[in-house]
C-alpha positions as CSV (number, residue, x, y, z in Angstrom):
1,M,266.3,220.2,-69.9
2,N,266.7,216.5,-70.3
3,I,263.3,215.8,-68.7
4,I,261.6,217.5,-71.7
5,A,263.1,214.9,-74.0
6,I,261.3,212.3,-71.9
7,L,258.0,214.2,-71.2
8,I,257.2,215.2,-74.7
9,P,257.2,211.6,-76.1
10,V,255.3,210.4,-73.1
11,A,252.7,213.1,-73.6
12,L,252.4,212.2,-77.3
13,L,252.1,208.5,-76.5
14,L,249.3,209.1,-73.9
15,G,247.5,211.4,-76.4
16,A,247.7,208.8,-79.1
17,L,246.4,206.1,-76.7
18,G,243.5,208.3,-75.8
19,L,242.7,209.0,-79.4
20,A,242.9,205.3,-80.3
21,A,240.5,204.4,-77.4
22,F,238.1,207.1,-78.5
23,I,238.1,205.9,-82.2
24,W,237.7,202.3,-81.0
25,S,234.7,203.2,-78.9
26,I,233.0,205.0,-81.8
27,R,233.7,202.0,-84.2
28,T,232.3,199.5,-81.8
29,G,229.0,201.4,-81.3
30,Q,229.4,202.7,-77.8
31,Y,227.7,206.0,-78.7
32,D,225.0,204.7,-81.0
33,D,222.0,204.8,-78.6
34,L,222.5,207.4,-75.8
35,D,218.8,207.8,-75.0
36,G,217.7,204.2,-75.1
37,A,219.0,203.2,-71.7
38,A,217.6,206.3,-70.1
39,R,214.1,205.5,-71.6
40,R,214.2,201.8,-70.8
41,I,214.4,202.6,-67.1
42,L,211.0,204.3,-67.3
43,I,209.3,201.5,-69.2
44,D,207.4,199.1,-67.0
45,D,207.9,195.5,-68.3
46,D,205.4,194.0,-65.9
47,P,202.0,193.5,-67.3
48,A,199.3,195.8,-65.9
49,D,197.1,194.5,-63.2
50,P,193.7,193.4,-64.6
51,P,190.9,195.8,-63.8
52,A,188.9,194.9,-60.8
53,E,185.5,193.4,-61.5
54,Q,182.5,195.3,-60.2
């Protein structure tokens, strides 16, 4: 029974830390552009080869 007196505050503390980390990540813009990185992989930054002269 004494272990419950320890586990409940520890669980509440861990939950509060997780919530604080989530709120911090939202405020710092971690979730602003979810699709941008995925699309940037597909964009070719190298200039296209010039067409061959005939």
